[in-house]
Every structure is written in C-alpha cells, then in structure tokens.
N, C-alpha and C positions, 0 to 999 in steps of 0.2 A: 802473861807468861813469854818467857823470852822461846821465839823460833828457831827451830835448827830446820833449814833447806838442805835437800838431799839431792844433788846433781845425779842426771839419769845415770851415769857410767856408775854410781854405788848404788842404784835401787835393788839391784839382785840382794845386797845386804840389808836392806830396810822392808823386806816382805811388798817391794812397789811402793812404798810410800814417799811421797814427796816432799814431806814436812811433819814436824814432830813440834808440839807445843808443849815446854816441858817448864817445871818449877825449878826455881835457882837463882839465887843472889850473885852468885859468880860462876864463873865459865865453867870452874870445875863442877859444881854443885849441879850445872845444867848437863853435863856429861855423865855425872852420876846419875842422874835421872834417866838420862838415853840407856845407860848399860842397863837400867832394870826394865825399861821398856822394849828395848832393842839391842841385845847383847853383840850380835853379829855386828851390826854396824857401828856399836862403840867400839870395839877390837880394830877396827880399820882406822880408827880416830885417835885413840889414845892408849898409850902404852908404857907401863911402868911409871904412871903419874904423871906423864907430859903428853903433849901431841907428839904423834908417830913423826920423826923428820922427813917422812916422805909425803906429809900431808900438808896441807896449809888451812886455816880458819881465817874467814873473814867477819868482821863486825859490822854492821851498817856500811860496807862497802870498803872497809880499811882492813888490809892484810896485818895480821898480828906477827910479830917479831918474836921467837922465843918460845912459841909456846904457854902464853901465860893464863895458867889455869886459876889463879886469883884474880884474875882482873874482874872487878865488879860489873854485874849486867842488870839492864834496868826491864819491868816486865815488856815493854816494847821493841826491846833488841832483836835484829834479825842476825842470826849466825848463818853463814854459809860455807860448807865442805868446800876445799878446792881439792881434790883427789891428784894424785902424781899422775905424770904423764903415761898414758897406757890404760887409765882408768881406775886404778888401785886395786884391779881385780886378783893381783898376784899376792 
C-alpha cells in the first residue's frame, strides 16, 4: 500500500499519526482513502479536487508540479507532505 508520511507540523490534523498506509492506484485515490480515514488532514492537502496551492507533495523524494492527482502510484510509493511555511495550521 502507498504510505502517506505526515510531518510534525501537520500531526495536529492527523490525531498524532506519523503515517497512513492507504489503498489506491493513483494519488487521487490515495487521498480519497485519506479523506475517509482522516478528513481533517485530507482537507489540509486537497481542495476542490486538486492539491492546495499552499501545500506540496513529494513522491519518493520528488516534489510534484501542478498537483497531479491522476498520477499512478505503486504499492511501495512513499508520499511525503510538505506543509507551507508556518506549518500549515492557518
């Protein structure tokens, strides 16, 4: 299963969890699974069907350009959330 890693600055939205192992063949499906499991965190990442402009996502160490939710992900994919400067609490 793809793994979403949560930085410490966003753990208040993830009930303290550091990571989520989620089903999904695309980034959008993974974030839909995150929405079901942890809506507070998912709302900090995706808005109106796209990755929020103030949030970045890195897959296996590469920052995505343009919020590609249709991007295919493998079961071993590591997804890292990169919050906005200031921690994303706003």
